N, C-alpha and C positions, 0 to 999 in steps of 0.2 A: 638509085631507082629503084621504087617499091610498088612494083605492078599488080601484085597481089594485095595490096594492102591500101584501104583507105586512107590518106594522108591525115583525114581529120581526125582519125581515131588515134594520131600518136603526136605526143608532146615530149618535149626535153625539158629536163628540170634538173638545174644546176644552184645547188646550195651553197650560198656565200654569207654567213654571218660575217660579223666585224670583230667578234671576240676571241680572234686566235692568241694564244698565248705560247705556242712552242716558236712561232715565228708571227712578228706583230705585222697586221695586215696583209698577211699570207694571200689572200686570195687575189688581192689588187697589185701584189708587187710584180713588176715588169718583166717581161722574158722577151728580148730584144723588142724593146718599148712598147710591147703590148702588155695590158693588164692579165694575169693569169687568168682569171676566169674567162675572158674574152676568147681564149684560146679553146675552151672547150663549146663555147657560143659558135666559135667558127667551124669547129668539128661536126656540131650537129647541123649546121645548116647546108655545110658540105656532102653530109649524108641524105640531104633533103628532107630534113625535119622542119616542118614550115613553122612551127610555133615551138619557142625556144622561151621558155619562163625562169628567170632567175628569184630565188627564196631568200631574202637577205632583210635584215634588221634595220641597215643603214639606208639613210636617204642618199648620202655620197655615191655608195656603190651602187644605188639604183639609177642616178644618174648616168654613171659610166656603163652599166649593163644596157640601157636603152640606147647609149650612144652607140654601142657595137650591135646593135640588132635583135636586141631580147625584149622580152616583155617582162615589165615589174608591176602587175595591176594592184599589188599590196605590199605593205612593210610586214614581214613575219614578227609575231608578238615577242616581247623582251622574255618572256618565261618559255620561249622555245628556241631559244637561240642562245643558251648558257652550255658550259662544258657538259652537263649531264643529258642535253636535249638528244633525241635519238635519231634517226633517218625516218622511222616512222612517224615520228612527231611532226617534223616539217612535211614529209609527205602527204599525210592525212590531212595536215591543214590546207595545203595546196589544193587538193581536190576536194575538199568541202567549200572553199572558197570559190571555186570554178562551180562547182554544182549549185551553189547558192545564187551564184551571180549571172550564171550563163546557163542554166538548167539542165545544159547537156555535158556530160564529162568524157573526154578522150578514154580509151580504154588501153591503151598502152602508154605507160608512163616510163621514159628513159631516163634513169637517173645517171648522169655525169658529174663526178668530182671533180671541181677544179685543181685539186692536187695531184690529178693523172692527165696534164697538158695537152701530150703529144699521142694523138690517136689516127688510125687511117680510117676515113669514114665509111669504107668498103666493110670494114669490122662491126660497124657499128649497123650496117643495112643488114649485114649478117644474120646480127643478133636478133633484130627485130623480125625477119623474115622466119627463122627457124622458132620463136616463140609463138609468132602469129597461126604458124600450120603444126602446132603440136596441143596436146591437152594439158601442159604443165600452167601452173599458177604462175610460176616467174621464172625469173633468169638472172645468175649472177656469173661475172666472169673470173675465170682463173686462170694462171700458168702452172706447168706441171713443175712441181720441186725438184732441184737440182738433185738433191739427197735424201732419200727415202726416212721420215721420221720413224719408221718403223725400225731403224737400226740405234735411234737413239735409246738412252738410258738414264736413271736416275741414280742417286746415292744415298745411303742411309747415314744417321751420325757418326758411324765409325768409317766413312768412305769406302763402304763395301756396294757392291753393283747391285741394283734393284732393276728388273726388266721394266721398260716402259710399256712393252706389249708383252702382257705377262705371259703368253705362250711360247715365247722364245727364250732360249738360254744364250748365257754370254758367247759361246762357241758359234750358235747359230747366227749371231749379228755379224759375223766376220764375213758370211756369205755375200757374193757379188751383190752390188744394188738392183741389178737385173732382176734379180730372184723375188725380190719385193713388189708388193703392189704399187702402182704410180698412185701420188697423193697431190692433191692440186692445192696452190696457195691462192685464197680469193683476192682479186687484185682491184683497181679502181677503173678499169678500161670501160666498164658498161655494166649497170644493173638495169634489169625491166621489170615493173611489176604491172599487175593489171589491177585497176582500179574497182571493179565488180568484185574481185576477191579481196580487195583491201576492205570495202565498205562492209562485205559481210563476216568477214573473219577478225577484223580490226588487227592484222599483222600483214607483214609485208612479204614473208616467204614461210613456207611449209616444207615438208619432206619431197611435195611434188614441184620442186624448182632444178631446172635444167641447168646444168655445168656448162658452160659455153667456154670453151678453151681458146686463149687467145695468146698472141705474143707476149712474153714479159714487159713492163711498161713501167718508165720512171714515176717513180711518185715523190712528190714533195712535201715532206712532213716535220723537216729540221733543218735548221741552219747550213748544215753539212750537206744534205741533199740540194738546196738552193746553189750553195756555193760550185756544186759539181755542174748543177746544169749551166750556170753563168761560164764555167769553165771550158765546156764542150763548144 
């Protein structure tokens, strides 16, 4: 439930290009007989997001996405669907398409990666609410690192210690982890950007980005992670 937000101002976007090399056709691999990206569609719908758009370069993926309740009003161009394509590329393309064909563009674009299939809709609702009631330009989800990278170190050509954080000595790195600042690892739970900011600055995120702490989420980027999911 998002009573403080006009639901017409919220759209979920799920990127699902067909050219995955790590795991072939990763975005439509079935988990419990459901295509991977369909789990992200379901999470968005369960969070009360009325419009769910899938950005794909594949006609077959598009048919599947529509079957599971998403919109696929266009196919993503090939030049925006290769290994070098960025989040900005597909997001800006989708925003431009909506602007050109519908004249009015939703402000809040909720980016849901198919490779993070298991989400609590309440966490998504919370992310939308916190960005909508702040002055931030965007939001990225992250979970707290179990071990602070401030304790990490490098080595030189003689295998001798080089501090990763130059102000810390080798002895200081032995201090309890609780004495170090918390560090957050970006994850695939949810990102949200504002279309007004993206059109103006031609980027998705700047320093005025909210860090939205979430539970750690299972992400599927390799065969090992896929096998782990199937084993659960």
